[in-house]
N, CA, C and O atoms as CSV, one atom per row, in Angstrom:
chain,resi,resn,atom,element,x,y,z
A,1,MET,N,N,4.814,-13.737,-15.549
A,1,MET,CA,C,3.655,-12.871,-15.626
A,1,MET,C,C,3.822,-11.918,-16.799
A,1,MET,O,O,4.862,-11.276,-16.950
A,2,ASN,N,N,2.789,-11.834,-17.626
A,2,ASN,CA,C,2.769,-10.850,-18.710
A,2,ASN,C,C,2.314,-9.512,-18.152
A,2,ASN,O,O,1.522,-9.456,-17.211
A,3,LEU,N,N,2.815,-8.448,-18.734
A,3,LEU,CA,C,2.394,-7.117,-18.325
A,3,LEU,C,C,1.820,-6.415,-19.555
A,3,LEU,O,O,2.484,-5.597,-20.192
A,4,ASN,N,N,0.582,-6.750,-19.866
A,4,ASN,CA,C,-0.118,-6.130,-20.988
A,4,ASN,C,C,-0.667,-4.794,-20.518
A,4,ASN,O,O,-1.197,-4.692,-19.412
A,5,THR,N,N,-0.543,-3.764,-21.355
A,5,THR,CA,C,-1.030,-2.455,-20.954
A,5,THR,C,C,-1.973,-1.863,-21.991
A,5,THR,O,O,-1.878,-2.145,-23.185
A,6,ILE,N,N,-2.870,-1.048,-21.502
A,6,ILE,CA,C,-3.749,-0.218,-22.327
A,6,ILE,C,C,-3.389,1.217,-21.969
A,6,ILE,O,O,-3.306,1.563,-20.791
A,7,GLU,N,N,-3.175,2.047,-22.976
A,7,GLU,CA,C,-2.710,3.407,-22.713
A,7,GLU,C,C,-3.658,4.444,-23.308
A,7,GLU,O,O,-4.136,4.308,-24.434
A,8,ILE,N,N,-3.909,5.469,-22.528
A,8,ILE,CA,C,-4.645,6.650,-22.982
A,8,ILE,C,C,-3.631,7.786,-22.907
A,8,ILE,O,O,-3.150,8.123,-21.826
A,9,ARG,N,N,-3.311,8.368,-24.041
A,9,ARG,CA,C,-2.271,9.400,-24.100
A,9,ARG,C,C,-2.874,10.757,-24.447
A,9,ARG,O,O,-3.716,10.872,-25.337
A,10,GLY,N,N,-2.424,11.776,-23.726
A,10,GLY,CA,C,-2.799,13.148,-24.066
A,10,GLY,C,C,-4.257,13.484,-23.828
A,10,GLY,O,O,-4.839,14.274,-24.571
A,11,LEU,N,N,-4.856,12.896,-22.803
A,11,LEU,CA,C,-6.240,13.221,-22.447
A,11,LEU,C,C,-6.263,14.635,-21.871
A,11,LEU,O,O,-5.696,14.878,-20.807
A,12,ARG,N,N,-6.909,15.561,-22.561
A,12,ARG,CA,C,-6.957,16.953,-22.134
A,12,ARG,C,C,-8.279,17.234,-21.437
A,12,ARG,O,O,-9.355,16.937,-21.955
A,13,LEU,N,N,-8.165,17.825,-20.228
A,13,LEU,CA,C,-9.334,18.045,-19.384
A,13,LEU,C,C,-9.326,19.442,-18.777
A,13,LEU,O,O,-8.279,19.922,-18.344
A,14,PRO,N,N,-10.484,20.099,-18.741
A,14,PRO,CA,C,-10.585,21.360,-18.017
A,14,PRO,C,C,-10.796,21.080,-16.525
A,14,PRO,O,O,-11.719,20.360,-16.145
A,15,VAL,N,N,-9.934,21.655,-15.690
A,15,VAL,CA,C,-9.937,21.344,-14.259
A,15,VAL,C,C,-9.788,22.636,-13.452
A,15,VAL,O,O,-9.086,23.565,-13.851
A,16,ARG,N,N,-10.468,22.664,-12.312
A,16,ARG,CA,C,-10.240,23.756,-11.347
A,16,ARG,C,C,-9.063,23.317,-10.484
A,16,ARG,O,O,-9.189,22.418,-9.653
A,17,LEU,N,N,-7.920,23.962,-10.691
A,17,LEU,CA,C,-6.681,23.514,-10.081
A,17,LEU,C,C,-5.774,24.704,-9.824
A,17,LEU,O,O,-5.627,25.579,-10.677
A,18,GLY,N,N,-5.164,24.735,-8.641
A,18,GLY,CA,C,-4.179,25.757,-8.338
A,18,GLY,C,C,-4.220,26.144,-6.880
A,18,GLY,O,O,-5.249,26.007,-6.219
A,19,VAL,N,N,-3.104,26.624,-6.383
A,19,VAL,CA,C,-3.020,27.012,-4.977
A,19,VAL,C,C,-3.793,28.309,-4.723
A,19,VAL,O,O,-4.624,28.348,-3.815
A,20,PRO,N,N,-3.543,29.374,-5.498
A,20,PRO,CA,C,-4.329,30.589,-5.236
A,20,PRO,C,C,-5.783,30.409,-5.665
A,20,PRO,O,O,-6.069,29.780,-6.683
A,21,GLU,N,N,-6.677,30.961,-4.888
A,21,GLU,CA,C,-8.108,30.873,-5.205
A,21,GLU,C,C,-8.405,31.445,-6.592
A,21,GLU,O,O,-9.245,30.917,-7.320
A,22,ALA,N,N,-7.719,32.514,-6.949
A,22,ALA,CA,C,-7.927,33.126,-8.268
A,22,ALA,C,C,-7.569,32.163,-9.391
A,22,ALA,O,O,-8.207,32.190,-10.443
A,23,GLU,N,N,-6.573,31.319,-9.196
A,23,GLU,CA,C,-6.186,30.339,-10.219
A,23,GLU,C,C,-7.250,29.260,-10.371
A,23,GLU,O,O,-7.486,28.762,-11.472
A,24,ARG,N,N,-7.894,28.898,-9.253
A,24,ARG,CA,C,-8.944,27.874,-9.300
A,24,ARG,C,C,-10.281,28.429,-9.797
A,24,ARG,O,O,-11.185,27.661,-10.125
A,25,ALA,N,N,-10.411,29.744,-9.854
A,25,ALA,CA,C,-11.691,30.354,-10.241
A,25,ALA,C,C,-12.103,29.977,-11.663
A,25,ALA,O,O,-13.290,29.814,-11.947
A,26,LEU,N,N,-11.133,29.840,-12.544
A,26,LEU,CA,C,-11.411,29.449,-13.926
A,26,LEU,C,C,-10.763,28.106,-14.205
A,26,LEU,O,O,-9.672,27.817,-13.713
A,27,ARG,N,N,-11.428,27.304,-14.980
A,27,ARG,CA,C,-10.858,25.998,-15.340
A,27,ARG,C,C,-9.642,26.207,-16.240
A,27,ARG,O,O,-9.605,27.119,-17.066
A,28,GLN,N,N,-8.660,25.345,-16.059
A,28,GLN,CA,C,-7.494,25.344,-16.935
A,28,GLN,C,C,-7.276,23.937,-17.456
A,28,GLN,O,O,-7.705,22.963,-16.838
A,29,CYS,N,N,-6.621,23.835,-18.573
A,29,CYS,CA,C,-6.427,22.537,-19.211
A,29,CYS,C,C,-5.224,21.819,-18.600
A,29,CYS,O,O,-4.137,22.385,-18.490
A,30,VAL,N,N,-5.437,20.581,-18.211
A,30,VAL,CA,C,-4.331,19.699,-17.845
A,30,VAL,C,C,-4.349,18.545,-18.842
A,30,VAL,O,O,-5.360,18.271,-19.489
A,31,GLU,N,N,-3.225,17.891,-18.946
A,31,GLU,CA,C,-3.119,16.751,-19.856
A,31,GLU,C,C,-2.690,15.534,-19.060
A,31,GLU,O,O,-1.819,15.621,-18.194
A,32,MET,N,N,-3.306,14.395,-19.358
A,32,MET,CA,C,-3.014,13.165,-18.623
A,32,MET,C,C,-2.636,12.044,-19.578
A,32,MET,O,O,-3.199,11.912,-20.665
A,33,ASP,N,N,-1.671,11.242,-19.146
A,33,ASP,CA,C,-1.367,9.962,-19.773
A,33,ASP,C,C,-1.697,8.894,-18.747
A,33,ASP,O,O,-1.262,8.966,-17.598
A,34,VAL,N,N,-2.469,7.905,-19.170
A,34,VAL,CA,C,-2.921,6.847,-18.272
A,34,VAL,C,C,-2.466,5.507,-18.838
A,34,VAL,O,O,-2.743,5.192,-19.995
A,35,THR,N,N,-1.773,4.723,-18.027
A,35,THR,CA,C,-1.381,3.366,-18.410
A,35,THR,C,C,-2.090,2.402,-17.474
A,35,THR,O,O,-1.954,2.482,-16.254
A,36,LEU,N,N,-2.845,1.496,-18.065
A,36,LEU,CA,C,-3.670,0.551,-17.315
A,36,LEU,C,C,-3.164,-0.869,-17.539
A,36,LEU,O,O,-2.895,-1.265,-18.673
A,37,VAL,N,N,-3.037,-1.622,-16.473
A,37,VAL,CA,C,-2.742,-3.045,-16.575
A,37,VAL,C,C,-4.016,-3.778,-16.177
A,37,VAL,O,O,-4.402,-3.759,-15.008
A,38,PRO,N,N,-4.679,-4.430,-17.150
A,38,PRO,CA,C,-5.942,-5.111,-16.856
A,38,PRO,C,C,-5.755,-6.287,-15.896
A,38,PRO,O,O,-4.655,-6.814,-15.731
A,39,LEU,N,N,-6.860,-6.674,-15.272
A,39,LEU,CA,C,-6.825,-7.846,-14.396
A,39,LEU,C,C,-6.506,-9.116,-15.173
A,39,LEU,O,O,-5.870,-10.028,-14.645
A,40,SER,N,N,-6.948,-9.176,-16.426
A,40,SER,CA,C,-6.723,-10.355,-17.263
A,40,SER,C,C,-5.666,-10.054,-18.320
A,40,SER,O,O,-5.557,-8.924,-18.796
A,41,ASP,N,N,-4.894,-11.066,-18.678
A,41,ASP,CA,C,-3.962,-10.922,-19.785
A,41,ASP,C,C,-4.747,-10.863,-21.091
A,41,ASP,O,O,-5.864,-11.373,-21.180
A,42,PHE,N,N,-4.156,-10.241,-22.091
A,42,PHE,CA,C,-4.843,-10.096,-23.380
A,42,PHE,C,C,-5.272,-11.447,-23.949
A,42,PHE,O,O,-6.341,-11.557,-24.550
A,43,GLU,N,N,-4.446,-12.468,-23.764
A,43,GLU,CA,C,-4.767,-13.796,-24.307
A,43,GLU,C,C,-6.057,-14.362,-23.702
A,43,GLU,O,O,-6.759,-15.133,-24.356
A,44,GLU,N,N,-6.366,-13.989,-22.476
A,44,GLU,CA,C,-7.561,-14.492,-21.788
A,44,GLU,C,C,-8.831,-13.776,-22.232
A,44,GLU,O,O,-9.933,-14.259,-21.968
A,45,MET,N,N,-8.698,-12.641,-22.895
A,45,MET,CA,C,-9.850,-11.802,-23.231
A,45,MET,C,C,-10.587,-12.229,-24.485
A,45,MET,O,O,-11.758,-11.894,-24.668
A,46,GLY,N,N,-9.909,-12.964,-25.347
A,46,GLY,CA,C,-10.526,-13.260,-26.635
A,46,GLY,C,C,-10.778,-11.951,-27.367
A,46,GLY,O,O,-9.890,-11.106,-27.472
A,47,ASP,N,N,-11.973,-11.794,-27.862
A,47,ASP,CA,C,-12.357,-10.561,-28.554
A,47,ASP,C,C,-13.595,-9.987,-27.882
A,47,ASP,O,O,-14.516,-9.514,-28.547
A,48,ASP,N,N,-13.602,-10.035,-26.538
A,48,ASP,CA,C,-14.780,-9.720,-25.749
A,48,ASP,C,C,-14.539,-8.464,-24.909
A,48,ASP,O,O,-13.727,-8.492,-23.984
A,49,LEU,N,N,-15.228,-7.369,-25.215
A,49,LEU,CA,C,-15.059,-6.102,-24.499
A,49,LEU,C,C,-15.313,-6.251,-23.006
A,49,LEU,O,O,-14.669,-5.579,-22.200
A,50,SER,N,N,-16.238,-7.118,-22.630
A,50,SER,CA,C,-16.565,-7.265,-21.210
A,50,SER,C,C,-15.423,-7.905,-20.411
A,50,SER,O,O,-15.460,-7.907,-19.180
A,51,ARG,N,N,-14.411,-8.446,-21.097
A,51,ARG,CA,C,-13.294,-9.095,-20.411
A,51,ARG,C,C,-12.034,-8.229,-20.370
A,51,ARG,O,O,-10.979,-8.676,-19.919
A,52,THR,N,N,-12.154,-6.980,-20.849
A,52,THR,CA,C,-11.012,-6.072,-20.849
A,52,THR,C,C,-11.388,-4.778,-20.137
A,52,THR,O,O,-12.449,-4.685,-19.521
A,53,VAL,N,N,-10.522,-3.796,-20.225
A,53,VAL,CA,C,-10.790,-2.482,-19.659
A,53,VAL,C,C,-11.351,-1.610,-20.778
A,53,VAL,O,O,-10.712,-1.431,-21.815
A,54,ASP,N,N,-12.528,-1.080,-20.567
A,54,ASP,CA,C,-13.162,-0.202,-21.548
A,54,ASP,C,C,-12.541,1.190,-21.401
A,54,ASP,O,O,-12.885,1.932,-20.481
A,55,TYR,N,N,-11.634,1.536,-22.303
A,55,TYR,CA,C,-10.919,2.809,-22.155
A,55,TYR,C,C,-11.834,4.010,-22.332
A,55,TYR,O,O,-11.535,5.085,-21.813
A,56,GLN,N,N,-12.945,3.855,-23.053
A,56,GLN,CA,C,-13.927,4.939,-23.134
A,56,GLN,C,C,-14.558,5.178,-21.757
A,56,GLN,O,O,-14.740,6.323,-21.343
A,57,ALA,N,N,-14.884,4.107,-21.064
A,57,ALA,CA,C,-15.466,4.232,-19.724
A,57,ALA,C,C,-14.459,4.832,-18.734
A,57,ALA,O,O,-14.836,5.626,-17.872
A,58,VAL,N,N,-13.193,4.458,-18.856
A,58,VAL,CA,C,-12.160,5.039,-17.991
A,58,VAL,C,C,-12.065,6.536,-18.247
A,58,VAL,O,O,-12.051,7.331,-17.307
A,59,SER,N,N,-11.999,6.923,-19.519
A,59,SER,CA,C,-11.926,8.349,-19.868
A,59,SER,C,C,-13.127,9.108,-19.331
A,59,SER,O,O,-12.988,10.215,-18.810
A,60,GLN,N,N,-14.300,8.514,-19.459
A,60,GLN,CA,C,-15.516,9.182,-18.984
A,60,GLN,C,C,-15.505,9.344,-17.465
A,60,GLN,O,O,-15.950,10.372,-16.956
A,61,SER,N,N,-15.010,8.358,-16.741
A,61,SER,CA,C,-14.978,8.493,-15.284
A,61,SER,C,C,-13.972,9.569,-14.858
A,61,SER,O,O,-14.200,10.265,-13.868
A,62,ILE,N,N,-12.875,9.711,-15.588
A,62,ILE,CA,C,-11.918,10.783,-15.301
A,62,ILE,C,C,-12.568,12.139,-15.583
A,62,ILE,O,O,-12.459,13.063,-14.777
A,63,TRP,N,N,-13.245,12.256,-16.733
A,63,TRP,CA,C,-13.956,13.494,-17.079
A,63,TRP,C,C,-14.959,13.867,-15.996
A,63,TRP,O,O,-15.018,15.018,-15.564
A,64,SER,N,N,-15.742,12.892,-15.562
A,64,SER,CA,C,-16.775,13.160,-14.554
A,64,SER,C,C,-16.166,13.645,-13.248
A,64,SER,O,O,-16.665,14.597,-12.648
A,65,LEU,N,N,-15.086,12.997,-12.799
A,65,LEU,CA,C,-14.420,13.406,-11.569
A,65,LEU,C,C,-13.880,14.833,-11.700
A,65,LEU,O,O,-14.063,15.658,-10.805
A,66,CYS,N,N,-13.221,15.111,-12.811
A,66,CYS,CA,C,-12.629,16.442,-13.012
A,66,CYS,C,C,-13.687,17.526,-13.178
A,66,CYS,O,O,-13.434,18.696,-12.889
A,67,ASP,N,N,-14.859,17.143,-13.639
A,67,ASP,CA,C,-15.935,18.113,-13.835
A,67,ASP,C,C,-16.494,18.613,-12.503
A,67,ASP,O,O,-16.896,19.772,-12.397
A,68,ILE,N,N,-16.522,17.754,-11.496
A,68,ILE,CA,C,-17.143,18.144,-10.227
A,68,ILE,C,C,-16.137,18.547,-9.157
A,68,ILE,O,O,-16.513,19.159,-8.157
A,69,GLY,N,N,-14.847,18.210,-9.354
A,69,GLY,CA,C,-13.863,18.438,-8.310
A,69,GLY,C,C,-13.115,19.754,-8.435
A,69,GLY,O,O,-13.233,20.480,-9.422
A,70,GLU,N,N,-12.344,20.028,-7.397
A,70,GLU,CA,C,-11.467,21.194,-7.348
A,70,GLU,C,C,-10.255,20.797,-6.519
A,70,GLU,O,O,-10.400,20.203,-5.451
A,71,TRP,N,N,-9.061,21.122,-7.005
A,71,TRP,CA,C,-7.835,20.728,-6.333
A,71,TRP,C,C,-6.870,21.895,-6.242
A,71,TRP,O,O,-6.851,22.778,-7.101
A,72,ARG,N,N,-6.085,21.883,-5.207
A,72,ARG,CA,C,-4.998,22.856,-5.067
A,72,ARG,C,C,-3.725,22.296,-5.709
A,72,ARG,O,O,-2.982,23.034,-6.357
A,73,LEU,N,N,-3.475,21.007,-5.534
A,73,LEU,CA,C,-2.222,20.395,-5.970
A,73,LEU,C,C,-2.418,19.358,-7.066
A,73,LEU,O,O,-3.390,18.603,-7.056
A,74,LEU,N,N,-1.480,19.331,-8.014
A,74,LEU,CA,C,-1.461,18.273,-9.032
A,74,LEU,C,C,-1.387,16.895,-8.384
A,74,LEU,O,O,-2.008,15.940,-8.850
A,75,GLU,N,N,-0.618,16.807,-7.305
A,75,GLU,CA,C,-0.432,15.523,-6.634
A,75,GLU,C,C,-1.758,14.958,-6.139
A,75,GLU,O,O,-2.018,13.765,-6.300
A,76,LYS,N,N,-2.589,15.787,-5.545
A,76,LYS,CA,C,-3.888,15.329,-5.029
A,76,LYS,C,C,-4.834,14.975,-6.165
A,76,LYS,O,O,-5.584,14.004,-6.068
A,77,LEU,N,N,-4.806,15.752,-7.239
A,77,LEU,CA,C,-5.598,15.406,-8.417
A,77,LEU,C,C,-5.209,14.019,-8.921
A,77,LEU,O,O,-6.078,13.197,-9.210
A,78,ALA,N,N,-3.910,13.758,-9.026
A,78,ALA,CA,C,-3.444,12.461,-9.512
A,78,ALA,C,C,-3.895,11.324,-8.589
A,78,ALA,O,O,-4.335,10.278,-9.067
A,79,ILE,N,N,-3.789,11.522,-7.279
A,79,ILE,CA,C,-4.215,10.498,-6.320
A,79,ILE,C,C,-5.705,10.205,-6.488
A,79,ILE,O,O,-6.114,9.044,-6.482
A,80,ASP,N,N,-6.510,11.245,-6.637
A,80,ASP,CA,C,-7.955,11.057,-6.768
A,80,ASP,C,C,-8.320,10.347,-8.072
A,80,ASP,O,O,-9.194,9.480,-8.081
A,81,VAL,N,N,-7.662,10.704,-9.165
A,81,VAL,CA,C,-7.949,10.064,-10.449
A,81,VAL,C,C,-7.572,8.585,-10.399
A,81,VAL,O,O,-8.352,7.733,-10.824
A,82,VAL,N,N,-6.397,8.279,-9.889
A,82,VAL,CA,C,-5.976,6.876,-9.796
A,82,VAL,C,C,-6.914,6.090,-8.880
A,82,VAL,O,O,-7.268,4.953,-9.193
A,83,GLY,N,N,-7.315,6.673,-7.767
A,83,GLY,CA,C,-8.257,6.006,-6.868
A,83,GLY,C,C,-9.574,5.700,-7.549
A,83,GLY,O,O,-10.137,4.620,-7.365
A,84,GLU,N,N,-10.071,6.645,-8.336
A,84,GLU,CA,C,-11.316,6.425,-9.087
A,84,GLU,C,C,-11.161,5.275,-10.080
A,84,GLU,O,O,-12.047,4.428,-10.190
A,85,ILE,N,N,-10.055,5.242,-10.794
A,85,ILE,CA,C,-9.837,4.169,-11.772
A,85,ILE,C,C,-9.758,2.812,-11.082
A,85,ILE,O,O,-10.408,1.857,-11.507
A,86,LEU,N,N,-8.962,2.726,-10.018
A,86,LEU,CA,C,-8.804,1.441,-9.326
A,86,LEU,C,C,-10.110,0.948,-8.712
A,86,LEU,O,O,-10.350,-0.258,-8.655
A,87,SER,N,N,-10.951,1.865,-8.255
A,87,SER,CA,C,-12.188,1.439,-7.598
A,87,SER,C,C,-13.311,1.140,-8.577
A,87,SER,O,O,-14.293,0.498,-8.203
A,88,SER,N,N,-13.193,1.588,-9.822
A,88,SER,CA,C,-14.324,1.470,-10.750
A,88,SER,C,C,-14.058,0.635,-11.995
A,88,SER,O,O,-14.977,0.403,-12.780
A,89,HIS,N,N,-12.839,0.184,-12.193
A,89,HIS,CA,C,-12.508,-0.515,-13.440
A,89,HIS,C,C,-11.653,-1.742,-13.149
A,89,HIS,O,O,-10.933,-1.768,-12.151
A,90,PRO,N,N,-11.723,-2.764,-14.010
A,90,PRO,CA,C,-11.008,-4.021,-13.757
A,90,PRO,C,C,-9.521,-3.930,-14.112
A,90,PRO,O,O,-9.064,-4.498,-15.104
A,91,VAL,N,N,-8.781,-3.196,-13.271
A,91,VAL,CA,C,-7.341,-3.043,-13.481
A,91,VAL,C,C,-6.588,-3.447,-12.225
A,91,VAL,O,O,-7.096,-3.324,-11.111
A,92,ARG,N,N,-5.377,-3.928,-12.422
A,92,ARG,CA,C,-4.557,-4.278,-11.264
A,92,ARG,C,C,-3.477,-3.235,-10.988
A,92,ARG,O,O,-2.915,-3.180,-9.895
A,93,LEU,N,N,-3.193,-2.403,-12.007
A,93,LEU,CA,C,-2.147,-1.404,-11.849
A,93,LEU,C,C,-2.462,-0.210,-12.746
A,93,LEU,O,O,-2.897,-0.376,-13.885
A,94,VAL,N,N,-2.236,0.994,-12.220
A,94,VAL,CA,C,-2.451,2.227,-12.977
A,94,VAL,C,C,-1.226,3.110,-12.805
A,94,VAL,O,O,-0.741,3.305,-11.691
A,95,THR,N,N,-0.734,3.637,-13.907
A,95,THR,CA,C,0.277,4.691,-13.866
A,95,THR,C,C,-0.347,5.911,-14.513
A,95,THR,O,O,-0.907,5.832,-15.607
A,96,LEU,N,N,-0.245,7.042,-13.829
A,96,LEU,CA,C,-0.842,8.280,-14.314
A,96,LEU,C,C,0.201,9.384,-14.288
A,96,LEU,O,O,0.907,9.564,-13.296
A,97,GLU,N,N,0.292,10.121,-15.388
A,97,GLU,CA,C,1.074,11.352,-15.413
A,97,GLU,C,C,0.112,12.486,-15.702
A,97,GLU,O,O,-0.684,12.415,-16.638
A,98,VAL,N,N,0.189,13.541,-14.889
A,98,VAL,CA,C,-0.632,14.737,-15.079
A,98,VAL,C,C,0.310,15.902,-15.352
A,98,VAL,O,O,1.255,16.142,-14.600
A,99,ARG,N,N,0.038,16.623,-16.443
A,99,ARG,CA,C,0.864,17.755,-16.839
A,99,ARG,C,C,0.054,19.046,-16.835
A,99,ARG,O,O,-1.127,19.068,-17.184
A,100,LYS,N,N,0.732,20.130,-16.427
A,100,LYS,CA,C,0.101,21.443,-16.373
A,100,LYS,C,C,1.104,22.459,-16.921
A,100,LYS,O,O,2.271,22.463,-16.530
A,101,GLN,N,N,0.652,23.296,-17.801
A,101,GLN,CA,C,1.510,24.355,-18.342
A,101,GLN,C,C,1.347,25.586,-17.457
A,101,GLN,O,O,0.342,26.292,-17.532
A,102,ILE,N,N,2.348,25.830,-16.619
A,102,ILE,CA,C,2.225,26.910,-15.654
A,102,ILE,C,C,3.513,27.706,-15.487
A,102,ILE,O,O,3.452,28.917,-15.275
A,103,LEU,N,N,4.676,27.068,-15.576
A,103,LEU,CA,C,5.937,27.772,-15.352
A,103,LEU,C,C,6.453,28.376,-16.648
A,103,LEU,O,O,6.613,27.670,-17.643
A,104,PRO,N,N,6.712,29.676,-16.642
A,104,PRO,CA,C,7.290,30.297,-17.839
A,104,PRO,C,C,8.620,29.630,-18.200
A,104,PRO,O,O,9.409,29.273,-17.326
A,105,GLY,N,N,8.845,29.475,-19.482
A,105,GLY,CA,C,10.099,28.897,-19.951
A,105,GLY,C,C,10.168,27.390,-19.881
A,105,GLY,O,O,11.238,26.813,-20.076
A,106,THR,N,N,9.041,26.731,-19.605
A,106,THR,CA,C,9.019,25.266,-19.558
A,106,THR,C,C,7.875,24.752,-20.422
A,106,THR,O,O,6.917,25.477,-20.692
A,107,ASP,N,N,7.979,23.497,-20.856
A,107,ASP,CA,C,6.865,22.858,-21.554
A,107,ASP,C,C,5.703,22.630,-20.595
A,107,ASP,O,O,4.549,22.913,-20.917
A,108,HIS,N,N,6.029,22.111,-19.400
A,108,HIS,CA,C,5.011,21.813,-18.407
A,108,HIS,C,C,5.678,21.376,-17.110
A,108,HIS,O,O,6.883,21.128,-17.069
A,109,VAL,N,N,4.889,21.286,-16.066
A,109,VAL,CA,C,5.286,20.587,-14.852
A,109,VAL,C,C,4.423,19.327,-14.807
A,109,VAL,O,O,3.328,19.303,-15.369
A,110,ALA,N,N,4.907,18.297,-14.148
A,110,ALA,CA,C,4.173,17.034,-14.154
A,110,ALA,C,C,4.370,16.287,-12.845
A,110,ALA,O,O,5.374,16.449,-12.151
A,111,VAL,N,N,3.378,15.465,-12.532
A,111,VAL,CA,C,3.503,14.477,-11.465
A,111,VAL,C,C,3.152,13.129,-12.064
A,111,VAL,O,O,2.336,13.036,-12.982
A,112,ARG,N,N,3.772,12.091,-11.540
A,112,ARG,CA,C,3.498,10.735,-12.026
A,112,ARG,C,C,3.417,9.803,-10.821
A,112,ARG,O,O,4.242,9.875,-9.910
A,113,LEU,N,N,2.423,8.938,-10.830
A,113,LEU,CA,C,2.336,7.951,-9.764
A,113,LEU,C,C,1.817,6.634,-10.310
A,113,LEU,O,O,1.110,6.584,-11.316
A,114,THR,N,N,2.185,5.585,-9.624
A,114,THR,CA,C,1.748,4.228,-9.962
A,114,THR,C,C,1.156,3.613,-8.715
A,114,THR,O,O,1.761,3.638,-7.643
A,115,ARG,N,N,-0.047,3.055,-8.870
A,115,ARG,CA,C,-0.715,2.372,-7.754
A,115,ARG,C,C,-1.364,1.096,-8.295
A,115,ARG,O,O,-1.721,1.007,-9.470
A,116,GLY,N,N,-1.505,0.123,-7.412
A,116,GLY,CA,C,-2.152,-1.119,-7.790
A,116,GLY,C,C,-3.074,-1.622,-6.711
A,116,GLY,O,O,-3.108,-1.097,-5.598
A,117,VAL,N,N,-3.822,-2.648,-7.059
A,117,VAL,CA,C,-4.699,-3.283,-6.070
A,117,VAL,C,C,-3.880,-4.321,-5.316
A,117,VAL,O,O,-2.952,-4.918,-5.863
A,118,SER,N,N,-4.236,-4.524,-4.057
A,118,SER,CA,C,-3.486,-5.493,-3.269
A,118,SER,C,C,-4.068,-6.867,-3.370
A,118,SER,O,O,-3.550,-7.803,-2.761
């Protein structure tokens, strides 16, 4: 089995996120890296967009979800984003890392998860 991937790196999104209500009151920027494994191998796609994963459409669905949602935990945000991708796009596996700059003296905190279709 080939494991061809499509990657979206450094997707920056304004999100209502945080445990304290005051933190969620204003949107803050999170950064996401998304790795997608399409249902079809690259060799099967030819040069046909309809046979691959449209990364613009994936990005837009993430933007739309983050625009209307509110989360307390990075973990729940990641679960919701991956669920949206798996339910709306032709992928068999998604790996998502979500980063938030919140702890003093660190670059960021992050969560990463991988989920696939059964």
